[in-house]
N, C-alpha and C positions, 0 to 999 in steps of 0.2 A: 209534397208527399209526406205522409206521416212516418215517424221513425220506425215503428215496429214492422209495418209491411215492407219498408225498404230494407230493414235489417234481415228479414226472412229471406229475401232474394239476393242479398249481398254475398258475393263470393269471397271477398277479402276478409279474413277473420278479424284483423285489427279494426277495420272500418265497421264491421258488424258489431263488435263489442262496444265500440264508441257510440254507435247508434242506440244500442240497448241501454248503455249507461246513461245517455241523455234522456231516454224515455223514462227510466227509473227515477232520475233526478226530477224531471217534471212531475211525475206522479207523486213523489214524496213531498214536493213543495206546494203542489196545487190540490192535492186530495183533501176532501173535507175530513175533519176530525170528529170522531164519535167517542166521547168520553165514556168509559165503562166504569160502573160502580158496583159495589157489592155490599151486602148488609152482613153484619155480624150476627151470629146465632149461637146461643148458649143452651146447654142442657144440664140440669141438676140430676146426678145419678148417685144413688146410695153407694157407700163404700163396699157393700157385699157384691155389687155388680162388677165383675172383673173384665167383661167384654161387652161393649155396647156399640156395634158398628153402625155408622151413618154414612150414606153415600154423599158425593159432592153435591147432589141435588136435594140434600136434606131428607132423604128417604130412610126410614128406620127399617132394619132387618131384625125384627123381634125373634125370628126363629134362630138367629145366631147369637142371641144374648146369653151370657154365661153368668150365673149367680153362684157365689161361693157357698159351700156347705157349712152349716152350723152358724150362719150369720143371723 
């Protein structure tokens, strides 16, 4: 019997934790690895621009851009 269904019905707390720990160990050692990468992104902004918000998805919020007066 698989560890998780057994653990769900196990009444003994110590045995239940042991079964879940074994299931987690198996998952951590046998799970496929998916390397995640990210690309760097740069933006050139003139010094008169004091606020240029960019979301984590690289979306620009031009309505929130602040340009200093007299620049």
